[in-house]
C-alpha positions, 0 to 999 in steps of 0.5 A: 232553551239555547239557539242552535248554533251556526254550525248546527243550522245546515244540519238542521235545515237539511233535516227539515228538508228531508222530512218535508220531501217525505211528508210531500211524497207521503201526501202525494202517494195517499192522494193518488190512491184516493184518486185512482179508486174512484177512477177505476169504479168509473171506468169499470161501470163503463165497460159494464154498461149496455151500449145496445140501447144507446143512441149515438149521442149517448154512446159519444158521451160514454166514450168521452167519460172512458177516454177522460177517466182514462187520462186522468188514471194515467195521470195519477199512474204517472205520479205513483211511478214517480214515487215508486222510482225515487223509493227505489221500488221500481224494477226493470223487466228486459226481454228480447223483442222485435224492434221493427215491430215496436218501432211501427206500433209508436209511429201508428199511434203518434202519426194519427194524434199529429195528423188530427192537428195538421201536422206533418209527421216524418219517421226514420228507422235506420236499416242496420238496426238489429231485428231483436233488441233485449231491453224493457220494451214496455218502458222504452216504449214509455220513453219514446211515447212520452216524447212523441206525445209532448211534441204533438202536444206542443206543436201548433203548426209544421212537422214532428220528425222521429228517428232511431238510429244507433250511435257509439260513444265512450266505448259503448253502443247506443240506441238513439231516439230523436224526436224533433219538432217545430213547436213552441220551443223552450226558453234557454234559462228553463232547460235545466228545470225541464225535468223537474216534478210538476214543472210547466213553463209559460202557462200564461202564454200557453194556457190551454195545454193540458198536463201536470209536468210528469212526462219528461220527469218520467222519461229522465228517470227511466232513461237514468234507470237503463244507464242512458242519456237525455240530451235537449236542444230548443229555442224559444218559438222555433221548436225542440229536439230531444234525443235519448240514448239507451245501451244497444243490447242485441236480442235473440230473434229465436227468443221472440214470441209474437203472442198476438199471432199464437192461438191458444194451446190446447193439450190432449187429455193425458197431459200431466202438469204439476203446480207447485205453490203454498198459497191457495189464491195463487194455486187458484189462478194457476189451475184456472188459467191451465184449465182454459187449456184443457189441463186438469193439474195436480197441486202441492203446497211445497217442494218437498212434496213436489219432489215426491210427486214427480218420483211417483208420476211422470209429468210433462211440465212442473210450475214451481214456485220459489219462496215456500215453507219446508223447501223452496223451489230452487231446492226442489229443482236441485234435488229433482235434477239429482235424482237417478234417470233421463226423465229427472234431468229433462223434466221442464220445470218452470219457476213461478215467482213475483221476483222478476229482477235479472239476478233472481231469474239467473239463480233460477236458470243456474239451478236447473229451471227451464224458464220463468213465469211472473205472478200474477200470471199473464195468459200470454206468457203462460201460453208462450211456456207451454207451446215451448216445453210441452211435448208436441204430441200432447198439443192439439192441432188449432183446428181440433177445438178446446179440450175444456170441460163445460161449465155450468151456466152463469147468471150474467146479470147477477154476477155483473151487479155483484161485480159492480158491488165490489167496485166500491171496495178501496183500492180494489180495481176489478178491472185490472183483476179480470185483465189477469185471468183473461176475462174469466169472471168465474175464475176471478171470483174464485180467487176472491174466495180463496183469498177470503178463506186464508186472509185471517190466517195470513194476519195471524201468521205475519203478526206471529213472525214479526213478534217472534223475529221469524223473518225468513218465514215472514218473507215467504208469507208476504211474498205469497200475499203479495201476489195475490193482492196483485192478481185480485187487483188491489195494487196498493196493498200488493206494492205495500207487501212487496216493500215489507218482502224486500225490507224482510230479504235485506234485513230490514227488520226495523221497517217491518216491525214498524210497519207490519201492525198498520199493514195487518190492519189494512189487510184485515180491512180489505178481507172485511169489506170483501165479506160485506158484498153479496158475492161473498156473504156465505164466506162471512157466515162460514167465518162466524162458525165454530172451527172444529177438527177433523177428529172431532167432526169424524166422531159426530159423523159417525153418530150421525151415520148410526142414527141414519142407518137406524132411521132415527130423526130424533137422534139425527136431526140434532146431530145434523143441525149442529153440524152446520154451525161448525166449519173445517173448509169450504168443501167440507162445509158444503158437504155438510150442509147437503147432509143437514138438507137430506136429513131434514128431508128424510133421505137417509140413505143419501145422507148416509152416502154422503157421510161415508164419502166424507169420512173416507176422503176429506177426513182421512187421517 
């Protein structure tokens, strides 16, 4: 075998380095997911535990378990964020926010941590800063919080100074954050590597300081994404000064909504809202959250149907999904705006989409949509939209009570037990899922059921699209799957679906072809794990039933109705017994089970009533 020439050695070395870097990134991502799964279970189990029967020492131990688990989870999430940023999958979500509230939140959070170590905490905010700033508040908060946390961590005595100001440089205006401390400092030769992943210095001199070396690397990468700068001054043994410069974009105070000060919007019974989404799971989320506001929403599953619905009924508000088969939300909105009449020009249409990048939102607004709600839907965001866009005469006063219909009682002990069983499922965080639906466990379970009912079809469609090269349909389908997975709390599969959606949208069919099979295997595995739980066991039974067409079922029901009306058990019972072994959908299957029980209870009159109702509603062609 010939040896590589000297000219090819650098290329080989570079290829080997790239392969090693990719292998390391994959390993870190896999290990992070494996760690996060049991941590989510630990935190969730702690939250579900009864605390009214614990003494003070036990409560303190429980609090320590939760606090340390959350710290470990934050470390794992830091690792995943680094991987996401470096793979180009990390997206900023800018919005208008009140800077004074933002600053005081940071100060109060870190002052207490500093004072707990007997450190003086100084702070300053320039008086001429704008009241409102436009930017990604959560990520800017993280940048400043990481700098402040490091300052507290590495300072044993003295003080910490946190100041915010503005500056002009190279013809641009910047918002500046400066954190100065009298801590251990950094040697000059280490400053250059300060923002490298997992780098920590002088471990022998400072063995008791916790951390894995991700705080500053995340700061640097987030600042770079925002087109800003990070500067460091430090002297070993005397302290450090970190300054972050971020482009200063003034916000609009009128677009700031203080959700913490707003009570939940409740509406009058005649309020009409339409939800347009092709995915049953996403529709369940939207309808369930709207029901908490007293809204009984209509639903359709594509843009063409939405256009017809607004022609026949006067809606107060429409929630329009973006990517749908037959006709997407943008095209449907454009058609609605061009219909004849003032109603169609002023009807509030709110974009529902898991695409949160700025240019996509501009697409929505340029094509006649009024506002935007990201998926998975956040309750406070939905509340904001209802308050802003519903007619004022449709909103009830805060003291009028919540116009939500009463629901049957829930066996909390049983439901807690069943939800605890879900925590054993790999990559599923029910804590995250419940947070998406404001802690509504009944709604969360319904979303899981909707996902399970459609998972087999999702896998079938993805495989067919990949095989036949139907990449637009593929992108639409996996877009919807991504949202549902995020809502139920499976971040691993949701992130994977997002990467496949992006690949399909940008023509990277090679990636889709290569990864789709493996993704479908993991999606089917997740589905199977859910069906093995007591909570969803009835769906597993339903899945094993033979599928039946509406036409075939209607013929069977006609025969059964004749037998019931003639009161002939010999004819009715075999038909009723056969019907519980077939399946059409959840609603029809439940009705068939009821018919079976009525027939075998010899209540033929009620059985006939259920058959006639089923035939004239669910089975109408």
